[in-house]
C-alpha positions in Angstrom: 36.0 18.6 -1.7 33.9 15.7 -3.1 30.4 15.0 -2.1 29.8 11.9 -0.1 26.8 9.8 -1.2 25.4 7.4 1.4 23.4 4.5 0.1 20.4 3.4 2.0 18.6 0.1 2.0 14.8 0.8 2.3 11.9 -1.4 3.3 8.4 -0.2 2.4 5.6 -1.6 4.5 2.0 -0.8 3.4 -1.1 -0.9 5.6 -3.4 -1.4 2.6 -6.7 -1.0 4.4 -5.6 2.3 6.0 -4.4 3.8 2.8 -7.4 2.6 0.8 -9.8 4.1 3.3 -7.8 7.4 3.4 -7.9 7.7 -0.3 -11.7 7.0 -0.4 -12.5 9.3 2.6 -10.2 12.2 1.7 -10.2 12.3 -2.1 -13.7 10.7 -2.6 -12.2 8.2 -5.0 -14.2 5.0 -4.7 -12.0 2.1 -5.7 -8.9 4.4 -5.5 -5.6 2.6 -5.3 -2.0 3.7 -4.9 -0.1 4.0 -8.2 3.1 2.3 -7.1 4.7 3.0 -10.4 4.9 6.7 -9.6 5.0 6.6 -5.8 7.8 4.1 -5.2 10.4 5.9 -7.3 9.5 9.2 -5.6 9.8 7.6 -2.1 13.2 5.9 -2.9 15.0 8.6 -4.8 18.6 7.2 -5.2 18.1 4.7 -2.4 17.7 0.9 -3.0 14.5 -1.0 -2.3 15.2 -4.0 0.0 11.6 -5.1 0.1 8.0 -4.0 -0.3 5.2 -5.7 1.6 1.6 -4.9 1.2 -0.5 -5.9 4.3 -4.2 -6.1 4.0 -7.0 -7.4 6.3 -8.8 -10.4 4.9 -7.9 -12.9 2.3 -9.2 -10.9 -0.7 -6.0 -9.3 -2.0 -6.1 -8.7 -5.7 -4.0 -11.2 -7.6 -3.2 -8.5 -10.1 -1.8 -6.3 -7.4 0.2 -9.2 -6.0 1.6 -10.1 -9.4 2.4 -6.4 -10.2 4.3 -5.9 -6.9 6.2 -9.1 -7.3 7.2 -8.4 -10.9 8.0 -4.7 -10.6 9.4 -4.5 -7.1 10.0 -8.1 -5.9 7.3 -7.2 -3.4 4.8 -9.5 -1.7 1.3 -9.3 -0.2 0.3 -10.5 3.3 -3.3 -11.1 4.1 -3.9 -10.4 7.8 -6.5 -12.0 10.1 -7.6 -8.7 11.5 -5.9 -5.3 11.0 -2.4 -5.0 9.6 -1.1 -3.2 12.7 0.4 -6.2 14.5 1.8 -8.2 11.4 3.3 -5.0 10.0 4.9 -4.1 13.4 6.4 -7.6 13.8 7.9 -7.5 10.3 9.2 -4.0 10.9 11.1 -5.1 14.0 12.4 -8.1 12.2 13.7 -5.9 9.4 15.2 -3.3 11.7 18.7 -4.9 11.6 18.6 -5.5 7.9 17.7 -2.0 6.5 18.7 1.6 7.0 15.2 3.0 6.6 11.6 1.8 6.9 8.8 3.7 5.1 5.4 3.0 6.6 2.4 3.7 4.3 -0.2 4.5 7.0 -1.3 7.5 9.0 -2.6 5.4 11.9 -1.5 6.5 15.3 -1.3 2.8 16.3 2.2 2.9 14.8 3.6 5.6 17.1 5.2 3.1 19.5 6.6 1.1 16.6 8.1 4.3 15.2 9.6 5.2 18.5 11.1 1.7 18.9 12.6 1.7 15.4 14.1 5.2 15.8 15.6 4.0 19.1 17.2 1.1 17.2 18.8 3.5 14.8 16.5 3.0 11.9 15.3 6.0 9.9 11.5 6.0 9.8 9.5 7.8 7.2 5.7 8.0 6.9 3.8 8.1 3.7 0.1 8.8 3.9 -2.7 11.1 3.1 -1.9 14.1 5.2 -5.5 14.9 6.2 -5.8 11.4 7.7 -2.4 11.2 9.4 -2.2 11.4 13.1 -0.3 14.5 14.3 1.7 12.5 16.8 2.8 10.1 14.1 4.1 13.0 12.1 6.0 14.3 15.2 7.7 10.9 15.8 8.7 10.1 12.2 11.9 11.6 10.6 10.2 12.5 7.3 6.8 12.6 5.8 5.8 11.9 2.2 2.2 13.1 1.4 0.1 11.0 -0.8 -1.8 13.2 -3.3 -4.4 12.5 -6.0 -1.5 12.3 -8.4 -0.4 9.1 -6.6 -3.8 7.5 -7.1 -5.6 5.7 -9.8 -9.2 4.4 -9.9 -9.6 0.7 -10.1 -12.8 -0.6 -11.6 -13.1 -4.3 -11.0 -14.1 -6.1 -14.2 -17.8 -6.8 -14.1 -18.7 -10.3 -15.0 -20.3 -10.3 -18.4 -23.4 -12.3 -17.9 -25.2 -12.4 -21.2 -28.5 -14.0 -21.3 -29.2 -15.8 -24.4 -32.6 -15.0 -25.7 -34.6 -18.1 -26.2 -37.1 -17.5 -28.8 -40.1 -19.6 -28.8 -41.4 -20.3 -32.2 -45.1 -20.4 -32.4 -46.4 -23.6 -33.8 -48.1 -22.3 -36.9 -48.7 -25.5 -38.6 -52.3 -26.5 -38.9 -53.3 -30.0 -38.0 
């Protein structure tokens, strides 16, 4: 008897603020960021990525991150007025009919009702987060959990502006009058 392989279309929705705070608080990595180049292949396995959206509060989303997500994963970034909870939830419900699985990168219990709704719609929901900062009720409602470990993180040091002060030398007027 042959094995049957089922292909799944997956959407990955990232609550950037939640994940960044979790990395900082749990691992003590200031400026720690997700290494998408190692995490995404691990999350997908043999499944196909339908879309990747990185939600983050505020307008200051790194253009390098946005470019990298676009180039490597056809992903996008979405700045949010306040927290990412509502925009991420709206996008997840919009995608429910277009994908087989939604992976939410957040451990926030605010997503419990969203997970329940999506599962009720027949969508597989997986959570990917730092386990120590993930709400127990969220783990109970999701169909699978992917822990984020220090191996999934790199430290981002923002380039410091090189402000070099030119030394202005004042020559003493040594000429005699």
